[in-house]
C-alpha positions as CSV (number, residue, x, y, z in Angstrom):
1,M,135.4,155.7,84.5
2,E,135.8,157.7,81.3
3,Y,133.8,156.8,78.2
4,I,135.6,157.6,74.9
5,F,133.6,157.5,71.7
6,T,133.5,159.0,68.2
7,P,129.8,159.4,67.4
8,L,130.2,159.7,63.7
9,E,133.0,157.2,63.2
10,C,130.4,154.8,61.7
11,L,130.1,157.2,58.7
12,L,133.9,157.1,57.9
13,S,135.1,155.2,54.9
14,T,138.3,154.4,56.8
15,G,138.9,152.4,60.0
16,N,137.8,149.0,61.2
17,M,134.7,149.8,63.2
18,K,132.3,146.9,63.3
19,I,128.6,147.9,63.6
20,C,125.2,146.3,63.6
21,L,122.6,148.1,61.6
22,L,119.0,148.3,62.8
23,I,116.4,149.8,60.4
24,L,113.2,151.4,61.8
25,N,109.9,152.2,60.0
26,Q,110.8,155.6,58.8
27,P,112.2,156.9,55.5
28,L,115.8,155.7,54.8
29,D,118.5,158.2,54.4
30,R,120.1,158.4,51.0
31,Y,123.2,160.0,52.5
32,H,124.1,157.2,54.9
33,F,122.3,154.0,54.0
34,H,124.7,152.3,51.5
35,H,127.8,153.1,53.6
36,L,126.3,151.8,56.8
37,W,124.8,148.7,55.1
38,N,128.2,147.7,53.7
39,K,129.9,148.4,57.0
40,A,127.5,146.3,59.1
41,V,128.3,142.8,60.3
42,L,124.7,142.1,61.2
43,R,121.6,143.8,59.7
44,A,118.0,143.8,61.0
45,C,114.6,145.4,60.3
46,A,112.1,146.3,63.0
47,D,108.7,145.4,61.6
48,G,107.7,148.1,59.1
49,G,111.4,148.9,58.6
50,A,111.3,146.0,56.1
51,N,108.8,148.0,54.0
52,R,111.3,150.9,54.0
53,L,114.2,148.7,53.0
54,Y,112.1,147.0,50.3
55,Q,111.1,150.3,48.8
56,F,114.5,151.9,49.0
57,T,116.2,149.1,47.3
58,E,113.6,148.7,44.5
59,G,114.9,146.5,41.7
60,M,117.9,145.4,43.8
61,Q,116.2,143.8,46.8
62,D,118.3,140.6,46.4
63,R,121.4,142.6,47.2
64,F,120.1,144.0,50.4
65,M,118.8,141.0,52.5
66,P,118.5,141.6,56.2
67,D,119.7,138.9,58.6
68,Y,116.3,139.0,60.3
69,I,113.0,141.0,60.6
70,S,111.3,141.1,64.0
71,G,108.1,142.7,65.4
72,D,104.5,142.0,66.0
73,F,104.1,142.3,62.2
74,D,101.3,144.8,62.3
75,S,103.2,147.2,60.1
76,I,105.1,145.1,57.5
77,R,103.1,144.7,54.3
78,S,102.0,141.2,53.5
79,D,103.8,141.1,50.1
80,V,107.0,142.4,51.7
81,K,106.8,139.8,54.4
82,E,106.2,137.1,51.9
83,Y,109.1,138.2,49.7
84,Y,111.6,138.1,52.5
85,K,110.3,134.8,53.8
86,M,110.7,133.2,50.3
87,K,114.2,134.6,50.2
88,G,115.1,132.8,53.4
89,C,115.2,135.9,55.7
90,E,114.6,134.9,59.3
91,L,111.2,136.3,60.5
92,I,110.9,136.6,64.3
93,E,107.5,137.4,65.7
94,T,107.7,139.4,69.0
95,P,104.1,140.0,70.1
96,D,104.8,141.6,73.5
97,Q,103.0,145.0,73.5
98,D,104.9,146.3,76.5
99,F,107.9,147.1,74.3
100,T,108.2,148.9,71.0
101,D,109.4,147.1,67.9
102,F,112.7,149.0,68.2
103,T,113.2,147.7,71.7
104,K,112.2,144.2,70.8
105,C,114.4,144.2,67.7
106,F,117.3,145.2,69.9
107,Q,116.5,142.4,72.3
108,V,116.8,139.9,69.5
109,L,120.0,141.6,68.3
110,Q,121.5,141.3,71.7
111,E,120.7,137.6,71.8
112,K,122.3,137.0,68.4
113,I,125.4,138.9,69.4
114,K,125.8,136.8,72.5
115,A,125.0,133.5,70.7
116,T,127.7,134.1,68.1
117,S,130.2,135.9,70.3
118,L,130.1,138.7,67.7
119,Q,132.5,141.5,68.4
120,V,130.7,144.8,67.8
121,D,131.9,148.3,68.4
122,A,128.6,150.1,68.0
123,I,125.0,149.6,67.0
124,V,123.6,152.1,64.5
125,V,119.9,152.7,64.2
126,L,118.5,154.3,61.1
127,G,115.2,156.2,61.7
128,G,113.4,157.1,64.9
129,L,113.9,160.8,64.9
130,A,111.1,162.0,62.5
131,G,107.4,161.9,62.2
132,R,105.2,161.3,65.3
133,F,106.5,162.9,68.5
134,D,105.4,160.0,70.6
135,Q,107.5,157.6,68.5
136,I,110.5,159.9,68.7
137,M,110.2,159.9,72.5
138,A,109.9,156.1,72.3
139,S,113.2,156.0,70.5
140,V,114.8,158.0,73.2
141,E,113.3,155.7,75.9
142,T,114.8,152.7,74.1
143,L,118.3,154.2,74.5
144,Y,117.7,154.4,78.2
145,Y,116.5,150.8,78.2
146,I,119.6,149.7,76.2
147,A,122.0,151.5,78.6
148,D,120.7,149.2,81.4
149,V,121.3,146.0,79.6
150,S,124.2,146.5,77.2
151,P,127.6,148.3,77.2
152,V,127.7,148.6,73.4
153,P,127.3,152.2,72.3
154,V,124.1,152.9,70.3
155,V,123.6,155.9,68.0
156,V,120.3,156.8,66.3
157,I,120.7,158.6,63.0
158,Q,118.1,160.2,60.8
159,E,118.9,162.7,58.0
160,E,121.0,165.5,59.7
161,S,120.5,164.4,63.3
162,L,122.1,162.0,65.7
163,I,121.3,161.1,69.3
164,Y,123.6,159.2,71.7
165,F,123.0,158.2,75.4
166,L,125.5,159.5,77.9
167,R,125.7,157.5,81.1
168,P,126.5,159.2,84.4
169,G,130.3,159.8,84.5
170,K,132.9,161.3,82.3
171,H,132.7,161.3,78.5
172,K,135.2,162.2,75.8
173,L,133.6,162.7,72.4
174,H,135.8,163.0,69.3
175,V,134.1,165.5,67.0
176,S,136.7,166.0,64.2
177,T,135.7,163.4,61.6
178,G,134.7,166.0,59.1
179,K,131.1,164.7,59.2
180,E,129.9,166.9,62.0
181,G,127.3,169.6,61.3
182,E,127.4,172.9,63.1
183,W,125.1,172.3,66.0
184,C,125.0,170.1,69.1
185,G,123.1,169.9,72.4
186,L,122.7,168.1,75.7
187,I,119.2,167.1,76.7
188,P,118.2,165.8,80.2
189,V,115.3,163.4,79.6
190,G,113.4,161.7,82.4
191,S,115.2,163.5,85.3
192,P,117.2,166.6,86.0
193,C,121.0,166.6,85.8
194,N,122.2,168.4,88.9
195,S,125.8,168.9,87.8
196,V,127.0,169.0,84.2
197,T,130.5,170.3,83.2
198,T,131.7,170.5,79.6
199,T,134.7,171.5,77.5
200,G,135.1,171.9,73.8
201,L,131.9,173.7,73.2
202,K,131.4,177.4,72.3
203,W,129.1,177.7,75.3
204,N,130.4,175.4,78.0
205,L,128.7,174.4,81.3
206,T,130.3,174.4,84.7
207,S,128.6,172.4,87.4
208,A,125.3,173.5,85.7
209,M,121.9,172.1,86.3
210,L,120.1,170.9,83.2
211,K,116.4,170.5,83.8
212,F,113.2,171.0,81.8
213,G,111.6,174.3,83.0
214,R,115.0,175.7,83.9
215,Q,117.7,175.1,81.3
216,I,118.7,172.7,78.6
217,S,121.6,173.0,76.1
218,T,120.4,173.4,72.5
219,S,121.8,175.1,69.4
220,N,125.3,174.9,70.9
221,T,128.4,174.4,68.7
222,Y,132.1,173.5,68.9
223,N,135.1,175.6,69.8
224,G,137.3,173.9,67.2
225,S,139.4,171.7,69.6
226,G,137.9,168.5,68.0
227,I,137.1,167.0,71.4
228,V,134.0,167.6,73.7
229,T,134.1,166.4,77.2
230,V,131.0,166.0,79.3
231,E,130.9,165.1,83.0
232,T,127.4,164.5,84.3
233,D,125.8,163.1,87.5
234,S,122.7,161.8,85.6
235,P,121.9,160.4,82.2
236,L,121.9,162.8,79.3
237,I,121.1,162.7,75.6
238,W,123.9,164.0,73.4
239,T,122.6,165.3,70.1
240,M,124.5,166.6,67.1
241,G,124.1,167.7,63.5
242,I,125.5,165.6,60.6
243,K,126.9,167.3,57.5
244,T,125.2,166.2,54.4
245,Q,126.2,166.6,50.8
246,D,123.9,166.8,47.8
């Protein structure tokens, strides 16, 4: 099976892509927030992500009401929680400490998508790639978890970076939206990839092994074709830069 995806389609003003937006507890991106919020058909905050939304939309909070906030509520401020509660936002407590708030927020999102038969092309996560390294790795782990329970593509975006999970198999990534930055990479997380073959990159791989302690693909770039293909025998993380404008 060949997987075809445009990682940065969610940032385009054109098209009919339907997304769900999940906000984590990290600074919101002024480059992407408003566009993604307006594009989303369902919007959620994971615990302290509600603090970020509340602060970012100061003076306009009524115009940016999430569909729900979930978590164990150890991060959300009491005044923020009370505000959204009074405004009728659904608060869903998820106390299970075996999963992160990101993972649990996705679990709730998945239930809501199924319950409403919502048609979704992708889930976009804002945050998760900055700050504490253990939390960054937890974001990556959640992508692995999601891949086992949902076919919907998930991208995690923060500032100038994006990550996207590649399942074993063949992938065709469209990288000609005009939003792409200069760099990209392929990172094997959790286990080695014994055979990775690519096209469309400046430095392509041919049946290469990607493994920590041996070789990973970082600081790569594109050859101008507008399409990157990746064939891998094991899961990989695709990462790429996002062009920003001041």
